[in-house]
N, C-alpha and C positions, 0 to 999 in steps of 0.2 A: 504493500499500499503505499510506504513512503517513497519508494523508488518511483511509483506511478505520480504521485503529486510533485516529487521534484521534477520529473519529465514534463508535466502538465505547466507547472510554473515556469519553467525552464523555456518551454516554447513559447510561452504567452508574454512573460515579462522580463526574465533574467537574459536571455539571448539578445534582447532590445536594450536593456539598461546597462549591461556590461558586455559590449561587443569584444569578442576574442577572449574572453575569460572563460577558464574551465570551471563553471559552477558546480560540476558534479563532486570535485574534490574539496568543496567548502560545506561546512555544517549547515543543513538548511534552514534551521530555526534562526540561526545568527544570520545567513544570507537574506532571508525574508524581513529580519528586523532592519537590516543596512538598506535593503531596498525601499522600504518604507520611508525611512528617515530620509534618505537621498532623493529619492523620485517624489515621494509625497509632501514631506516637510521642507525639503529643499536644504538640508543639512549636507554640506559637501557635494551638492547636486552636481557639479560639471566633472568630478573625479570619476573616471571610467573603470574603476574596480571598487569592491565593497569596501565602506570606510566606516568604522564604529561611530555612532551617532554622538559619542563625547569626544571623538578626536578631531583634529582641525589639520587640514592639509592646504598648505598655501603653495601656489605655482606648480600643481602638478605636472604641467608640461615639461618640466626641468627634471623630472624623475625618470631615471632609467632603470626599471625594476626587473628582477629576475623572476624566479619562480614563486616568490611570495608577495602577499600583498602588504604593503606598508599603510600603517593606520587603521588595521582591522582589529587591532587590540583597545582596549579600553583607556580613555585619556591620553592619546599619543598626541604630541606637536611636531609637525613636519613642516619645516620652512624651507622651501627648495629653490628660492629665489636665484642663489648663485649654482644651484645645482645638486642634485644626489645621485650617486649611481650606487644601485644595489644588484650585486650580483647573485647567482643561483644560491637557493637554499640559505638566505641572510634572514634569519628571524628576529623580529622585532616584538618584544614583550609590552606589557601594559605601562602606561604613563612614560615611555620613552620619549625624549626630544632630540630630533635631528635639525640642528640650526646651522643652516649653511650661510647666512648673512649676519654680518656685525656693522654696528654703528661706527662712523668716522668719530673719532674722539675730540676733534677740534669743531665738528659741527653736526650735531646730533639728528639734523634733519637729512643727511647724506649717510649713505651705506659704503662699506669699502667692497672692492670687487675681490673675491677669493676664488682659490680652486674649489672645485666641488667636492663634496664629503664623497668618500669612496669606501663602500664596505664589500669586503671581500667575499668569497663564496664561502658556506659554511660556517657564517659568523652567528653569533647569538649575542643580542643585546638585551639584557634583563631588566626587571622592574626599576623605574626611575632613573635609568642611566641618561646621561646627556651627551651628545656628540657635537662638539662645536665646529666652526667654519674651517675648511680646508684639510680635515683629517682625513688620512689614508689607514684603514684596517686592513691587515693582510688576510690570507685565507686562514679559516678555523680560529678565530680570535673570540674569545668569550669575554664580555664586558659585565663585570658584576654589578649586583644591585646597588644603585645610587652613586655610580662611578662618573665623574666629568672627564670625558677624555678631551684634552686640550691640544694634543700633539699626535703626530702619525707613529703607528706601530706596523710598518709594512712587513715584518719579519713573519707573522701569523704564528699558529699553533702556540698560543699564549692566553693566559687569564690575566684581564687588567681589573684593578680595583683602586679605589681611593679618590681623592680628590686634591690635586689633579692625579689622574689615574697612572698607574705604574704597573709594571710587570710583576705578580705575584707567584706565577707559576707557569711552567713550560709544559705544553702538552704533546702526545704523539699525534701524528697525522689523523684526520677525520675519517671515520669508517662507519657508514651507516648500517653495517652489519653488527657492530657490537652492541 
């Protein structure tokens, strides 16, 4: 019955609302709630993938996403005005902030041009972590809860924690079979 409902809603609504998005891999109840919030109430209306109604996505055109959906978790703030690149299997937890733009310190009405944020493949950004402008995270980087990442860690296979974030542990290569 559930598969039937997903197929009907998919054919009628989800295919139109999220073109090119594989809605079969997303939990139906969450997808339906995101659909109502985005298409009926207009919260993050223009974003072409499901976004949680408590999350905010700015400049979604500047986001290159891999296989995951940024902003689908509770309370995320994603500001992509300088660009955000998310590679495959980059997971974003609840209340994560990705802030790609920073104010000019001499004139607060202006913004600084920065490199885009780049999150490598197989990364995990956990609850309340903050990624600041120009940061590059290498493959299989885990950002601990509450960490504030102010500089790049391109080597990958590490756990970052703290404010400002620093390497607290080295990991083996990512393996989905383990």
